[in-house]
N, C-alpha and C positions, 0 to 999 in steps of 0.2 A: 524320912523325911519328919524333920525338925516342928512341934509344936508350935501355933503360935507364943504361947507365954516363953519359949526357949529365944526366938528370935528375936521377941521385945530384950531380954535378956541380955542377950549377946549384945544387941544394938546400941543400947544404954553404955554395955560396959567398952565397947569395941572405942562408943566418941570419947567416952572420960578417959579414953587410953590415947588421942590422938587423931584415931583414924575417922575418917568422913565418912557414915555409913548411910546408905539409900534402901530401902526393899522395895524390890517392884516385885509385880505376878507372874510373869515368866521370860522366857529370851527371847522374845520378841521386843518386850519393855526393857529389857536389859542390854541388848544392843543399842537399843534408838536413842539410851540416858546414854551411853557412852560414847556412839558420835556426838551427839548434842557438847558433849563435855570436853571433848578434843578437836581442837583448832584444825581447820580444815586450811592443807597445807604442813599439820606441827611432824616433825620428826618422831617417830615412832617405831621401837620395837615391842613385837609379840615374841613374849615369850614361848617356850611352846606350851601350848594349853587346851588338852581337849575341850574342856567348859566351853571357850574362844571359838575354836573350830566349834561346836555344835550352833551357837548363835549366829556361825556365818559375821564375826568379826574379825577376825584373823583375815579371809578374803577380804573383806572390804577395805581395810588397810591396806593388805600386802597388793591386792589386783584393780583397786578402783582408780588407781592415778590420784587419789585428792589429796594422799599422804605424800611424806617423806620416809619410806620404809628401810629402816636400819636390816631389817631382813633381806631384801632384796638387793643392798649395798656389799651384804655379806656374803652372798652367793657368787656377787662376781669377782672376790677375793680366792684365792690359792689357800687351802687350810695346810697345807705343808709348811709354807714361804710365807703366809702372810697372818700366822696366826694370833699375834701381837695386835694388829689392825685391827679383827675381827674382833678381842677382848674388848680394847677399846672403845667400839660401837657400838658396845653390845652391854659392857657396864656405865655409861655415864651421858644413854642420850635424853632428851628433853620430857620424852614420855613412854614408860614400860608398860604394855599391857597383858593380863594374865590372868591368874587364879595360884588360891594357896590350895591345901590339903588338907587342913581342918581350921577352922574360926572355935575357940574356947568361947563360954557364957561369962569368962572371967575377964573376957576382950584380948584375948591374943589371937596370934594367926600365926599357921604352922606351915611349915614348906620345906619337904623331901626334892632331893635330887641327886641325879646321876653324874652329872658333870657340873654343876654349879653354876650353871651360865644365865642364867637369869638372879641368882642371888645380890652380885655387886648392884645392880641397880635396883634391885626391891629394897635393901636396908641401907643404900649409903647416892649410888653414881645418879639416878635419875630426877630429875626434879619435879617431874609427878608420876603416880606411881596408881596406876587402877586395876580394881581385881573384880572379877565376875566369879559370884561363887555362889553351886546350890544350896541352897539353904541344908539338904542333906549332910552338907560338912561340917554344919555347929554340933560339937561336942561337948558334956559337962565340964570337961578339964584338960590341961596338956598329960595327962597321961591314959584320959580316954584319948586324945589327938593321937597320941604316937599310936596307941596300937589299932586306930583305923589306918593310919600309915602303912602300917606292920604287915596287916592282915586283912585290910580292904585296898587297899589306894596301890601297894606294889606289886599285888600278882596281875592286875588288870594292867599295871602301865607297862612288865613285865612282853606280856601278848602284844598291847601296841607294839612298844619296838622290835616284840620278833619281827610284824610285819612289816611294820614304819623301815628299821635298819638294817635286817637280816644277820640281827643278834642273837646270840642264847637268851638273853633277859634284860631285865633294868634292876638296877642298887641302890637301897638309901647310901650315895656316897657322903652326902653331906646334908644335914640340917639345921635350916634357920627356925629362932623362935622369935619374932617381932612381939616385944611384950608393949610397947608403948613407943607413939611417934611425936618428935620431939618439937620437928618441923610444921606449921599449920596449914591444914590442907593440902600437905604434899600425899597422903595416900586416900582413895576413894573405895571404900569397900563397896559394891552392888551385890545385895543380897538377892537371890532370885527364889520364889517360891515354887521353884524345879526341882527335881534330881535330873543334874547337870556336871559332866564332867565325872570325873574320884577321887 
């Protein structure tokens, strides 16, 4: 878990780089804040996220009936014949909710992905991006963040993928580094003072 000083340093840098950053004490507070930010009835794509799953946010968005779930729309499509339609839905939703794999103390966000399905929405397509991030993901710099991705996150994601999809494991096929956001208030980062996700 990052110490308070590291969290404060990261928050200042993230805010300076155009990311609206909020710090909460626990997962329950993170879920409450997220649901306060996302309007009822909004179109929301839930990117695959162990962090959002852990606090019950994914289930709330996709199963409560209170939101226009992109994930539910995608499940109704045929992956073999309607891949373009699925990509368009995931690529430019009104809201995307997920997490990142590292936040640096100089205000950058690092996201690794096997499929890359969340990256278009994070980087450009979504009007609003909401990341829920356990404070253990705060690192000193990009080099440390990359080491975290390969040495810590990837083995855990591989185990999750084996159980969830029946595949041999996962891979870091695509990497996104968000240095700055130029659209005011487009990206909100909720940092949680708990170990959540990986």
